[in-house]
PALOTI-903362 format. One line per field, with one value per residue: x, y negated, z negated of N, C-alpha, C, CB in turn; residue in one letter. Coordinates in pm, 1 decimal, decimal comma, padded with zeros to 6 digits. Each point is the difference from the previous one (the first is absolute). Glycine has a CB too. Layout:
<sites>
n.east <- (X_...)
n.north <- (Y_...)
n.up <- (Z_...)
ca.east <- (X_...)
ca.north <- (Y_...)
ca.up <- (Z_...)
c.east <- (X_...)
c.north <- (Y_...)
c.up <- (Z_...)
cb.east <- (X_...)
cb.north <- (Y_...)
cb.up <- (Z_...)
type <- (A_...)
</sites>
This chain:
<sites>
n.east <- (02784,3_00258,1_00103,9_00302,2_-00118,1_00057,2_-00030,1_00042,4_-00099,6_00032,3_00228,3_00019,7_00194,5_-00103,4_-00047,3_00071,9_-00311,0_00174,8_00007,3_-00316,3_-00031,4_00146,5_-00196,0_-00256,7_00113,6_00055,6_-00298,3_-00122,3_00196,7_-00092,7_-00299,5_00038,7_00145,2_-00249,7_-00293,3_00014,2_00153,8_-00268,7_00302,7_00101,8_-00204,6_00177,5_00203,0_-00181,5_00263,2_-00253,0_00080,3_00309,2_-00080,8_-00198,4_00229,5_00203,6_-00194,5_-00059,8_00303,4_00013,3_-00227,5_-00149,5_-00235,1_00077,1_00226,3_-00193,2_-00200,4_00211,2_00132,8_-00266,0_-00079,3_00275,1_00013,7_-00287,4_00075,4_00257,7_-00160,0_-00210,9_00223,6_00134,5_-00264,9_-00092,3_-00298,9_-00183,6_-00053,6_-00143,6_00286,1_00121,9_-00269,4_00001,5_00308,8_-00052,3_-00221,5_00161,4_00248,0_-00181,8_-00136,4_00275,6_00126,1_-00254,2_00032,8_00305,9_-00070,3_-00213,7_00198,7_00241,3_-00166,6_-00114,3_00282,7_00129,6_-00181,2_00173,8_00267,9_00201,2_-00128,5_00285,6_-00142,0_-00185,5_-00131,8_00123,4_-00094,7_-00298,2_-00006,8_00086,1_-00221,9_-00233,0_00087,3_-00016,8_-00292,1_-00115,1_00113,7_-00138,0_-00283,2_00011,0_00084,3_-00240,5_-00222,3_00107,8_-00010,9_-00300,3_-00103,0_00124,5_-00139,2_-00283,6_00031,3_00068,0_-00304,8_00218,2_-00216,0_00355,6_-00142,1_-00075,6_00251,9_00134,5_-00035,6_00147,1_00253,2_00042,7_00004,8_00211,3_00213,9_-00029,0_00062,7_00270,4_00102,0_-00052,9_00175,2_00248,4_00019,9_-00009,7_00241,4_00191,7_-00072,8_00079,2_00286,6_00055,3_-00040,6_00213,4_00220,3_-00025,9_00068,1_00280,2_00127,3_-00071,1_00136,2_-00259,4_-00189,8_00161,7_-00143,9_-00278,4_00124,0_-00000,8_-00314,9)
n.north <- (04203,4_-00006,3_-00333,6_00075,8_-00156,4_-00221,0_00215,1_00228,7_00156,3_-00279,5_00231,2_00068,3_00213,5_00112,6_00279,0_00135,4_-00029,9_00221,4_-00168,7_-00026,7_00315,2_00066,4_-00194,1_00154,1_00278,7_-00101,1_-00103,0_00282,2_00164,2_-00184,3_00065,1_00313,1_00007,8_-00179,4_00169,0_00039,3_-00296,0_-00246,5_-00039,4_00073,4_-00229,0_-00233,3_00056,7_-00188,3_00218,4_-00129,3_-00280,3_00032,2_00043,6_-00254,0_-00188,2_00099,1_-00049,5_-00312,5_-00035,8_00221,3_-00038,8_-00220,2_00029,3_00228,8_00103,2_00019,2_00187,6_00201,5_00049,6_00078,7_00220,3_00150,5_00026,3_00130,5_00228,1_00083,5_00032,5_00198,6_00199,9_00026,3_00084,4_00218,3_-00126,5_00242,7_-00313,2_-00161,3_-00068,9_-00042,3_-00139,8_-00203,3_-00074,3_-00074,2_-00208,8_-00150,5_-00058,7_-00138,0_-00196,6_-00094,9_-00084,6_-00175,8_-00165,7_-00058,3_-00129,0_-00199,7_-00123,1_-00042,7_-00150,6_-00211,4_-00086,4_-00033,6_-00272,9_-00112,6_-00017,9_00159,3_00313,0_-00165,4_00010,4_00090,1_00078,1_00289,3_00045,0_-00052,2_00190,4_00254,9_-00040,0_-00025,2_00272,8_00170,9_-00101,3_00084,2_00295,0_00043,9_-00073,2_00198,7_00244,8_-00028,4_00000,3_00267,2_00159,5_-00082,9_00098,4_00286,8_00044,1_-00056,8_00202,5_00240,3_-00045,2_-00213,5_-00114,9_-00117,0_-00019,3_-00293,0_00111,7_00111,1_-00276,8_-00160,3_00182,9_-00014,4_-00306,8_-00036,7_00185,5_-00142,6_-00288,2_00086,5_00133,3_-00247,1_-00194,7_00193,0_00052,7_-00300,9_-00081,7_00208,0_-00110,5_-00298,6_00091,7_00147,0_-00268,6_-00146,1_00223,5_00005,1_-00314,6_00048,4_00288,3_00246,0_00028,3_-00102,4_00216,9_00230,3_-00143,1_00111,7_00312,5_-00044,4_00016,8)
n.up <- (-01438,8_00168,2_00017,3_-00112,8_-00259,7_00265,0_00289,8_-00229,9_-00249,3_-00146,2_00085,3_00370,3_-00124,5_-00300,5_00138,7_00290,6_00020,9_-00153,4_-00277,4_00010,4_00052,4_-00267,5_-00160,9_00106,0_-00093,2_-00291,6_-00036,3_00058,0_-00191,8_-00246,1_00052,7_00007,8_-00293,4_-00146,2_00100,3_-00313,6_-00083,0_-00001,7_-00076,0_00297,2_00117,4_-00182,9_00255,4_00230,8_00146,4_00151,3_-00116,0_00083,2_00303,5_00011,0_-00097,6_00217,6_00237,0_-00063,1_00106,0_00247,6_00224,6_00157,3_-00213,4_00195,1_-00195,5_-00245,9_00145,9_00109,5_-00280,9_-00147,1_00211,2_-00010,7_-00311,3_-00031,1_00207,7_-00162,4_-00267,0_00126,3_00119,0_-00286,7_-00145,6_00205,1_-00094,4_00105,5_-00131,3_00204,1_-00184,0_00288,6_00096,3_-00239,2_00045,5_00302,2_-00062,0_-00226,4_00189,4_00211,6_-00200,1_-00121,6_00270,9_00075,9_-00262,2_00058,1_00275,7_-00117,5_-00206,4_00195,0_00220,6_-00204,0_-00101,9_00304,1_00010,1_-00261,8_00171,7_00095,9_-00050,7_-00123,8_-00323,5_-00186,0_00277,9_-00020,9_-00293,8_00065,5_00255,6_-00164,2_-00221,8_00209,6_00140,7_-00263,1_-00075,7_00283,2_-00033,8_-00275,9_00102,1_00241,6_-00171,7_-00199,6_00219,6_00133,2_-00273,7_-00064,9_00281,4_-00036,4_-00279,9_00118,4_00238,4_-00212,4_-00167,2_-00157,4_-00210,7_-00007,4_-00292,8_00131,0_-00154,0_00265,6_00149,9_-00220,2_00000,6_00311,0_00017,9_-00239,4_00137,8_00276,2_-00118,3_-00129,1_00265,8_00182,4_-00169,9_-00018,9_00307,0_00091,7_-00194,6_00138,3_00290,3_-00069,6_-00110,8_00280,3_00160,6_-00176,3_00032,2_00313,9_00011,8_-00153,1_00032,0_00258,3_-00284,1_-00150,8_00151,9_-00170,3_-00262,5_00134,1_-00033,4_-00334,2_-00024,6)
ca.east <- (00042,8_00123,1_00096,7_00109,2_-00009,3_00097,6_00080,2_00090,8_00012,4_00082,6_00132,7_00022,6_00133,7_00049,6_-00022,9_-00054,4_-00135,1_00003,4_00026,8_-00128,3_-00083,5_00041,1_-00049,8_-00144,2_-00017,9_00038,4_-00104,2_-00117,1_00036,3_-00004,3_-00140,1_-00063,9_00049,8_-00041,3_-00142,3_-00075,6_00057,9_-00035,4_00102,5_00108,9_-00044,7_00015,0_00107,0_-00068,5_00100,7_-00061,3_-00016,2_00133,6_00042,5_-00081,8_00051,2_00128,2_-00023,2_-00064,4_00104,7_00103,7_-00046,4_-00123,1_-00120,0_-00038,2_00099,7_-00024,3_-00118,2_00032,3_00097,6_-00067,6_-00088,5_00083,5_00067,4_-00100,9_-00032,7_00112,9_-00004,7_-00113,0_00035,9_00099,3_-00067,5_-00095,7_-00111,2_-00125,4_-00104,7_-00021,8_00068,8_00096,6_-00070,3_-00053,0_00116,4_00046,6_-00092,2_00010,1_00127,8_-00011,5_-00084,9_00073,8_00107,1_-00066,8_-00036,2_00125,1_00042,6_-00091,0_00029,4_00133,7_-00005,9_-00075,8_00080,7_00118,5_-00028,7_00015,1_00135,6_00114,6_-00014,6_00123,0_-00008,9_-00117,4_-00121,5_00011,4_-00012,3_-00141,3_-00077,1_00020,6_-00073,9_-00143,4_-00026,4_00003,5_-00120,4_-00113,4_00010,5_-00036,3_-00145,2_-00064,5_00028,9_-00076,1_-00141,6_-00016,5_00010,3_-00121,2_-00110,7_00015,6_-00034,0_-00146,6_-00058,4_00029,3_-00078,7_00067,2_-00044,6_00100,6_-00046,6_00038,1_00117,7_00115,1_00025,4_00057,2_00136,5_00080,2_00023,1_00087,3_00135,8_00044,2_00026,2_00126,6_00105,8_00011,9_00064,3_00139,7_00071,8_00010,7_00096,2_00133,6_00023,2_00024,8_00135,4_00091,9_00010,0_00083,5_00138,0_00048,6_00029,6_00118,2_00108,9_-00049,2_00057,7_-00071,7_-00133,5_00008,0_-00028,0_-00144,1_-00029,2_00031,3_-00114,3)
ca.north <- (00096,8_00070,2_-00083,7_-00037,7_-00127,9_-00095,9_00057,6_00106,6_00015,6_-00105,5_00052,5_00115,1_00056,1_00040,9_00144,4_00057,3_00053,5_00137,6_-00004,4_-00034,2_00119,3_00094,8_-00051,9_00028,0_00144,5_00025,7_-00056,9_00088,9_00125,4_-00030,4_-00009,3_00131,9_00083,4_-00061,5_-00030,3_00030,4_-00072,1_-00138,2_-00094,2_00000,4_-00074,7_-00142,7_-00039,0_-00006,1_-00009,4_-00037,9_-00145,1_-00058,6_00011,8_-00094,7_-00135,3_-00009,4_00003,9_-00123,6_-00094,1_00060,0_00045,2_-00066,1_00064,1_00122,6_00099,3_00039,3_00086,8_00125,3_00070,8_00051,2_00108,7_00113,8_00052,8_00067,1_00126,0_00090,6_00041,0_00090,5_00127,6_00061,6_00044,2_00102,9_00016,5_00033,8_-00087,2_-00123,1_-00110,3_-00068,5_-00077,9_-00122,4_-00084,3_-00050,9_-00104,9_-00110,7_-00068,6_-00076,2_-00116,1_-00088,5_-00066,5_-00099,1_-00115,1_-00069,6_-00074,0_-00113,3_-00103,1_-00055,0_-00076,5_-00122,9_-00091,1_-00037,4_-00123,3_-00115,9_-00054,2_00089,5_00111,7_00021,7_-00072,6_00025,2_00027,1_00138,4_00088,9_-00001,2_00061,8_00144,6_00050,5_-00006,2_00103,1_00130,7_00009,5_00021,7_00138,1_00087,5_-00008,4_00067,3_00143,1_00051,0_00005,0_00109,0_00127,4_00013,6_00029,0_00138,0_00087,8_-00002,6_00071,8_00142,0_00047,8_-00023,6_-00116,7_-00032,4_-00087,4_-00139,8_-00028,0_00057,0_-00085,7_-00126,3_00027,0_00031,6_-00121,5_-00088,7_00054,2_-00016,1_-00142,3_-00032,9_00065,3_-00062,7_-00131,3_00022,8_00059,9_-00100,5_-00101,3_00056,4_00001,6_-00138,4_-00030,4_00072,0_-00075,8_-00117,5_00045,3_00047,1_-00118,0_-00071,3_00088,9_00137,2_00089,6_-00020,8_00057,7_00141,6_00009,2_00020,0_00142,3_00067,5_00032,5)
ca.up <- (-00100,4_00032,8_00069,5_-00089,4_-00069,2_00047,5_00106,4_-00041,9_-00145,1_-00058,5_-00031,2_00088,2_00004,6_-00131,2_-00011,9_00122,8_-00014,0_-00048,6_-00144,1_-00062,7_00014,0_-00104,8_-00127,5_-00004,2_-00023,2_-00139,5_-00086,2_00002,1_-00066,1_-00143,5_-00040,4_00006,4_-00109,5_-00126,3_00013,1_-00121,1_-00113,2_00028,3_-00043,2_00096,6_00117,5_-00025,9_00089,8_00128,5_00105,8_00128,3_-00000,2_00013,7_00139,5_00076,5_-00025,1_00068,5_00144,8_00044,8_00038,1_00083,4_00131,7_00043,6_-00056,0_00071,2_-00037,8_-00138,7_-00004,6_00068,7_-00081,9_-00119,0_00042,1_00038,7_-00119,4_-00082,7_00067,5_-00024,3_-00140,8_-00021,7_00063,9_-00087,8_-00121,7_00039,1_-00092,2_00065,7_-00051,8_00076,7_-00067,0_00086,4_00101,8_-00061,6_-00030,9_00127,8_00043,5_-00095,0_00025,1_00123,6_-00029,2_-00089,9_00074,4_00084,8_-00084,5_-00032,3_00119,2_00020,0_-00100,9_00023,7_00125,0_-00023,6_-00080,9_00077,2_00072,2_-00087,9_00005,3_00006,2_-00093,9_-00075,2_-00126,0_-00083,9_00076,1_00045,4_-00116,1_-00040,2_00108,4_-00007,7_-00116,6_00032,2_00101,4_-00065,7_-00084,4_00090,7_00045,3_-00111,4_-00021,9_00113,0_-00013,3_-00114,9_00037,4_00097,3_-00071,9_-00082,3_00091,7_00045,9_-00113,1_-00014,8_00113,6_-00020,1_-00113,0_-00127,9_-00075,0_-00101,7_-00108,0_00020,1_-00082,1_00070,4_00115,7_-00047,0_-00045,8_00118,2_00080,1_-00077,6_00011,1_00138,9_00023,1_-00065,4_00076,2_00131,9_-00016,2_-00039,1_00113,1_00105,9_-00045,8_00021,1_00144,6_00043,2_-00047,8_00089,0_00125,1_-00025,5_-00016,4_00129,5_00082,0_-00047,2_-00041,9_00018,7_-00100,6_-00125,7_00012,9_-00038,8_-00144,1_-00018,9_00014,0_-00126,1_-00087,6)
c.east <- (00136,4_00100,1_00109,4_-00022,0_00108,6_00092,6_00088,2_-00002,8_00095,6_00141,2_00030,2_00143,4_00055,9_-00013,6_-00060,7_-00137,5_00003,2_00030,1_-00128,3_-00096,6_00033,6_-00047,7_-00150,2_-00026,7_00032,9_-00106,1_-00121,4_00028,8_-00000,3_-00144,1_-00065,1_00048,7_-00045,8_-00150,5_-00078,6_00050,2_-00012,6_00111,1_00117,7_-00037,3_00005,7_00119,5_-00059,1_00099,9_-00058,5_-00012,9_00134,8_00045,1_-00082,4_00055,0_00132,6_-00020,5_-00066,3_00102,4_00091,9_-00044,5_-00131,8_-00122,2_-00040,7_00096,5_-00020,8_-00117,8_00028,7_00095,6_-00065,9_-00089,1_00082,1_00067,1_-00098,1_-00037,7_00110,8_-00004,0_-00112,8_00024,2_00098,8_-00066,7_-00095,4_-00106,7_-00124,4_-00114,7_-00013,0_00072,4_00103,8_-00066,9_-00054,1_00113,6_00051,8_-00088,3_00007,4_00129,9_-00008,0_-00084,6_00073,6_00110,9_-00058,5_-00037,8_00123,9_00047,7_-00087,4_00034,1_00136,6_00001,8_-00073,8_00082,2_00125,3_-00020,7_00019,5_00139,1_00104,4_-00010,6_00130,6_-00006,6_-00131,0_-00129,8_-00000,5_-00018,2_-00146,7_-00087,5_00012,6_-00075,8_-00150,3_-00037,1_-00003,9_-00122,8_-00123,1_00000,2_-00040,1_-00150,5_-00074,2_00018,2_-00082,5_-00148,1_-00027,1_00005,6_-00122,5_-00119,5_00007,3_-00037,6_-00151,1_-00068,3_00021,4_-00074,5_00066,2_-00054,7_00102,1_-00056,4_00052,8_00127,3_00127,0_00036,7_00068,0_00145,2_00091,3_00032,6_00092,5_00145,0_00055,6_00033,7_00132,8_00117,5_00023,0_00072,6_00147,3_00081,2_00018,7_00100,1_00142,8_00033,5_00029,9_00139,0_00104,0_00017,6_00091,6_00146,0_00059,7_00034,8_00132,9_00117,8_-00047,7_00051,9_-00075,2_-00139,5_-00001,0_-00027,6_-00147,6_-00040,0_00018,3_-00124,2_-00079,3)
c.north <- (00059,0_-00083,7_-00041,3_-00138,3_-00093,0_00058,6_00116,2_00014,6_-00105,6_00047,7_00121,8_00050,6_00043,6_00151,1_00049,9_00060,3_00140,9_00005,7_-00034,7_00118,2_00104,2_-00046,0_00024,0_00148,2_00033,2_-00052,3_00091,3_00134,5_-00018,5_-00002,1_00138,1_00091,2_-00051,6_-00018,7_00020,8_-00074,6_-00149,5_-00097,9_-00004,9_-00076,9_-00150,8_-00055,1_00008,8_-00010,5_-00039,2_-00151,5_-00070,6_00004,6_-00093,5_-00141,6_-00022,3_-00012,1_-00126,1_-00100,8_00053,2_00043,9_-00067,5_00079,6_00129,8_00112,7_00050,5_00096,8_00135,1_00084,7_00060,2_00118,6_00124,3_00063,6_00072,2_00134,6_00102,7_00051,0_00099,1_00135,9_00075,4_00057,8_00114,4_00020,1_00033,7_-00084,4_-00123,5_-00119,3_-00067,1_-00084,5_-00129,4_-00094,8_-00066,4_-00115,8_-00121,6_-00077,8_-00088,8_-00125,4_-00100,1_-00075,2_-00104,9_-00124,7_-00080,2_-00084,7_-00122,1_-00113,1_-00063,6_-00085,2_-00131,4_-00102,2_-00045,9_-00130,6_-00125,2_-00062,2_00109,2_00107,7_00035,8_-00086,1_00028,7_00027,5_00144,7_00098,6_00011,0_00068,1_00151,7_00059,4_-00001,3_00108,7_00138,5_00018,3_00024,8_00143,5_00098,8_00000,6_00073,5_00150,5_00062,1_00011,4_00112,7_00135,4_00024,3_00034,6_00144,4_00098,3_00006,8_00076,1_00151,0_00057,6_-00016,9_-00126,5_-00032,0_-00098,0_-00141,8_-00033,8_00053,0_-00084,5_-00129,6_00018,8_00026,9_-00122,4_-00096,1_00047,9_-00020,0_-00145,7_-00041,2_00060,2_-00064,5_-00133,6_00017,3_00053,2_-00099,8_-00108,6_00048,1_00000,0_-00140,2_-00043,5_00069,2_-00073,8_-00120,0_00038,7_00047,2_-00116,5_-00063,3_00090,9_00144,3_00095,2_-00012,4_00061,2_00147,3_00017,5_00024,6_00146,7_00075,6_00028,6_00113,1)
c.up <- (00033,0_00077,7_-00097,8_-00059,9_00053,1_00105,5_-00042,5_-00151,6_-00055,5_-00032,7_00087,4_-00010,5_-00133,3_-00017,3_00130,2_-00027,4_-00056,4_-00149,4_-00075,5_00008,1_-00104,6_-00137,4_-00014,7_-00027,5_-00145,2_-00096,8_-00006,0_-00064,2_-00151,9_-00049,4_-00000,7_-00111,2_-00136,2_-00009,3_-00128,6_-00123,0_00024,6_-00036,2_00096,8_00126,3_-00022,0_00076,9_00139,7_00114,4_00135,8_00008,9_00013,6_00146,0_00089,2_-00017,6_00071,8_00150,7_00053,7_00050,8_00109,0_00138,8_00033,7_-00049,6_00069,8_-00033,9_-00141,3_-00007,3_00064,9_-00083,2_-00123,5_00035,1_00034,5_-00121,8_-00091,7_00061,0_-00022,5_-00143,6_-00024,9_00063,9_-00089,3_-00124,8_00030,8_-00105,9_00079,0_-00052,2_00088,0_-00061,0_00089,1_00108,2_-00059,3_-00034,8_00127,6_00047,8_-00091,6_00020,5_00123,5_-00020,8_-00088,8_00070,5_00094,0_-00078,1_-00037,4_00117,1_00025,0_-00097,3_00027,6_00126,3_-00016,5_-00077,4_00073,4_00075,8_-00082,5_00011,2_00007,1_-00107,9_-00070,7_-00124,2_-00070,6_00075,9_00049,9_-00112,7_-00041,5_00105,7_-00003,4_-00118,5_00025,8_00100,4_-00062,7_-00088,8_00086,9_00052,2_-00107,3_-00023,7_00111,2_-00009,5_-00113,4_00033,2_00099,1_-00069,7_-00087,6_00088,2_00049,2_-00110,9_-00019,1_00112,4_-00012,1_-00119,2_-00134,8_-00063,5_-00108,8_-00102,6_00022,5_-00077,4_00067,3_00121,6_-00041,5_-00042,5_00119,3_00082,7_-00074,9_00006,6_00140,6_00030,4_-00062,2_00078,0_00135,0_-00009,6_-00035,6_00118,1_00113,7_-00038,7_00020,0_00149,4_00052,3_-00045,8_00088,6_00132,1_-00019,6_-00018,7_00132,2_00091,8_-00038,5_-00032,2_00004,8_-00105,7_-00133,0_00003,3_-00040,0_-00148,1_-00027,6_00014,0_-00131,1_-00083,7_00058,7)
cb.east <- (-00239,0_-00132,0_-00178,1_00154,9_-00095,5_-00012,1_-00003,9_00146,5_-00045,9_-00207,0_-00020,1_-00175,1_00034,7_-00062,3_-00032,5_00233,1_-00075,6_00073,5_00240,0_00034,3_-00017,9_00200,8_00180,9_-00039,9_00057,0_00242,4_00080,0_-00076,1_00139,1_00212,4_-00011,9_-00022,4_00198,0_00218,8_00019,1_-00045,8_00161,3_-00236,7_-00068,8_00075,7_-00147,0_-00103,4_00188,1_-00196,7_00130,5_-00126,2_-00205,4_00056,5_00069,0_-00204,1_-00115,3_00107,9_-00018,6_-00184,1_-00010,7_00100,3_00116,1_00119,5_-00073,9_-00099,4_00159,2_00091,2_-00147,8_-00034,3_00179,2_00006,2_-00168,2_00039,2_00167,4_-00088,0_-00132,5_00139,0_00095,9_-00152,3_-00037,2_00174,3_00019,6_00178,1_00102,8_00083,4_00042,5_-00220,9_-00037,3_00158,6_-00060,4_-00195,9_00061,0_00090,5_-00150,8_-00138,1_00121,2_00024,2_-00204,5_-00053,2_00141,8_-00086,6_-00197,0_00061,1_00084,8_-00181,5_-00139,7_00101,9_00007,4_-00211,1_-00086,5_00057,1_-00158,5_-00166,3_-00078,1_00141,7_-00183,1_00133,5_00145,7_00108,8_-00011,9_00151,5_00233,2_00039,3_00034,0_00225,7_00182,8_-00000,2_00110,5_00251,8_00104,2_00004,4_00180,4_00222,9_00028,0_00038,1_00233,1_00167,5_-00017,0_00102,9_00249,4_00091,7_-00005,4_00182,2_00218,8_00017,1_00038,9_00223,4_-00098,0_00208,0_-00242,9_00182,8_-00007,1_-00241,5_-00143,2_-00066,3_-00198,4_-00227,7_-00089,1_-00104,1_-00227,2_-00192,1_-00054,2_-00141,7_-00246,8_-00117,2_-00055,3_-00211,1_-00219,3_-00073,6_-00093,4_-00237,9_-00166,3_-00024,8_-00151,7_-00248,0_-00086,8_-00068,7_-00231,6_-00196,0_-00052,9_-00139,2_-00244,7_-00152,7_00097,5_-00012,9_00225,3_00129,7_-00049,8_00165,2_00192,3_-00038,0_00070,2_00221,0_-00011,7)
cb.north <- (00052,3_00205,5_-00083,2_00142,1_00111,5_-00110,6_-00220,8_-00042,9_00248,4_-00101,0_-00084,8_-00087,7_-00140,6_-00224,9_-00016,5_00046,7_-00142,2_00074,9_-00068,5_-00242,9_-00044,6_00062,6_-00173,7_-00190,0_00050,5_-00012,8_-00230,2_-00113,1_00067,5_-00133,4_-00232,8_-00026,1_00058,2_-00114,7_00063,3_00221,6_00189,5_00061,4_00041,6_00220,0_00191,7_00028,6_00082,3_-00107,8_00170,7_00218,4_00025,2_00069,7_00239,7_00148,1_-00001,6_00134,2_00245,3_00039,3_-00089,3_00072,0_00221,6_-00093,5_-00225,7_-00136,4_-00108,1_-00221,0_-00202,7_-00113,2_-00154,1_-00229,2_-00167,7_-00107,9_-00185,5_-00223,3_-00126,0_-00122,0_-00221,3_-00197,0_-00099,2_-00160,2_-00230,7_00110,8_-00160,6_00231,2_00083,1_00089,3_00117,1_00185,9_00211,6_00128,0_00150,5_00228,2_00175,1_00130,0_00190,9_00212,2_00144,7_00154,0_00207,8_00185,0_00127,1_00185,3_00213,0_00157,5_00124,4_00198,2_00213,3_00133,3_00112,6_00241,7_00128,6_00102,1_-00196,8_-00186,9_00085,7_00053,2_-00177,9_-00143,4_-00242,7_-00075,9_-00062,8_-00213,1_-00205,0_-00026,9_-00082,5_-00247,9_-00143,0_-00002,8_-00154,4_-00243,3_-00069,7_-00044,0_-00221,5_-00202,1_-00040,0_-00102,7_-00246,6_-00143,2_-00021,7_-00165,2_-00241,7_-00073,0_-00056,4_-00220,6_-00202,0_-00037,2_00158,6_00115,7_00055,9_00039,1_00195,9_-00059,5_00009,4_00229,1_00099,1_-00075,0_00093,2_00222,6_00025,8_-00055,2_00169,3_00196,0_-00044,7_-00009,1_00209,4_00113,8_-00100,7_00045,6_00223,0_00046,1_-00082,2_00144,2_00198,9_-00053,3_-00025,0_00216,3_00073,8_-00113,8_00064,9_00205,9_-00039,6_-00170,2_-00180,4_-00044,0_-00018,8_-00209,6_-00162,8_00040,5_-00152,2_-00231,0_-00014,9_-00112,3_-00235,3)
cb.up <- (-00045,6_00000,0_00160,1_00134,3_-00207,0_-00220,7_00101,2_00200,2_00019,4_-00092,6_-00237,2_00155,8_00192,3_-00094,6_-00251,7_00085,3_00190,8_00226,6_00043,0_00059,6_00243,2_00137,0_00002,7_00160,1_00241,7_00065,8_00055,8_00206,8_00200,2_00020,2_00094,4_00246,3_00140,3_-00008,1_00236,6_00096,8_-00046,6_-00037,7_-00235,3_-00091,0_00058,9_-00227,9_-00156,3_-00110,9_-00122,8_00007,9_-00141,7_-00236,1_-00040,7_-00027,2_-00222,8_-00183,1_-00018,9_-00164,3_-00229,1_-00208,5_-00030,1_00205,3_-00063,7_00186,7_00154,8_-00080,7_00004,8_00220,9_00082,3_-00101,6_00086,9_00223,0_00015,0_-00076,6_00173,9_00171,9_-00065,8_-00008,4_00231,6_00085,1_-00096,1_00132,5_-00164,3_00033,5_-00233,9_00070,5_-00215,1_-00043,3_00120,8_-00091,7_-00194,5_00056,5_00095,9_-00164,8_-00106,8_00131,3_00020,9_-00184,6_-00014,3_00141,8_-00090,3_-00156,3_00097,0_00078,7_-00171,1_-00115,4_00124,8_00001,8_-00203,9_00021,7_00133,1_-00155,6_-00127,3_00092,2_00143,5_00209,5_00094,2_-00164,8_00068,7_00178,2_-00077,2_-00129,1_00139,4_00107,1_-00150,7_-00044,1_00173,2_00005,6_-00171,3_00066,0_00152,7_-00103,4_-00118,0_00142,7_00087,8_-00155,4_-00039,2_00179,3_00001,8_-00167,6_00070,8_00157,8_-00110,7_-00115,5_00143,4_00100,7_00154,2_00082,3_00047,3_00168,5_-00161,3_00034,4_-00207,6_-00078,4_00114,8_-00074,4_-00216,7_00002,9_00108,4_-00153,8_-00176,8_00066,4_00005,2_-00224,3_-00116,3_00072,4_-00073,5_-00236,7_-00062,7_00067,9_-00168,1_-00207,2_00020,9_-00010,8_-00236,6_-00106,0_00067,7_-00104,4_-00235,1_-00025,3_00025,4_-00088,7_-00147,5_00242,3_00112,7_-00034,1_00183,3_00182,6_-00043,2_00086,1_00238,1_00003,1_-00079,9)
type <- (X_X_X_X_X_X_X_X_X_X_X_X_X_X_X_X_X_X_X_X_X_X_X_X_X_X_X_X_X_X_X_X_X_X_X_X_X_X_X_X_X_X_X_X_X_X_X_X_X_X_X_X_X_X_X_X_X_X_X_X_X_X_X_X_X_X_X_X_X_X_X_X_X_X_X_X_X_X_X_X_X_X_X_X_X_X_X_X_X_X_X_X_X_X_X_X_X_X_X_X_X_X_X_X_X_X_X_X_X_X_X_X_X_X_X_X_X_X_X_X_X_X_X_X_X_X_X_X_X_X_X_X_X_X_X_X_X_X_X_X_X_X_X_X_X_X_X_X_X_X_X_X_X_X_X_X_X_X_X_X_X_X_X_X_X_X_X_X_X_X_X_X_X_X_X_X_X_X_X_X_X_X_X_X_X_X_X_X_X)
</sites>
């Protein structure tokens, strides 16, 4: 799970770990400020940062960075509810699932190109499903009974957002490999 794919990330040196950490913190701050507005959560910045990080840092670094950044974001937001704890645990489980899927698919071949793109999308989807199941389980354990229709709508929006966000991140990796200046255009949307 945490051993580097093929010895090293496929695009090392493009971004520093602290820049990725800031992106993870920003992603969680966005989610915490949008928690009650489901449509805004369709943008999935966490999934974009995971997809980007899959190519840029080793798996252990990605997991450690995501956990540390989520902890920082939760401290900044501050809450007395259990929602940040459930989100933190769900994020960790989801990132672990993403790493397992990406690492498994990495054994097939070179992750530069279509195989890498598909592997990153599959990894992000696996992370989203795991995260969603963990959040639903936590809600049920807490006595909440979300309506099935609300769950279906939420997961469908999250899936669309995760795929779109991960696709942009994969495009960013490809642009960063070839033309760093052009990659800045992806920051505009």
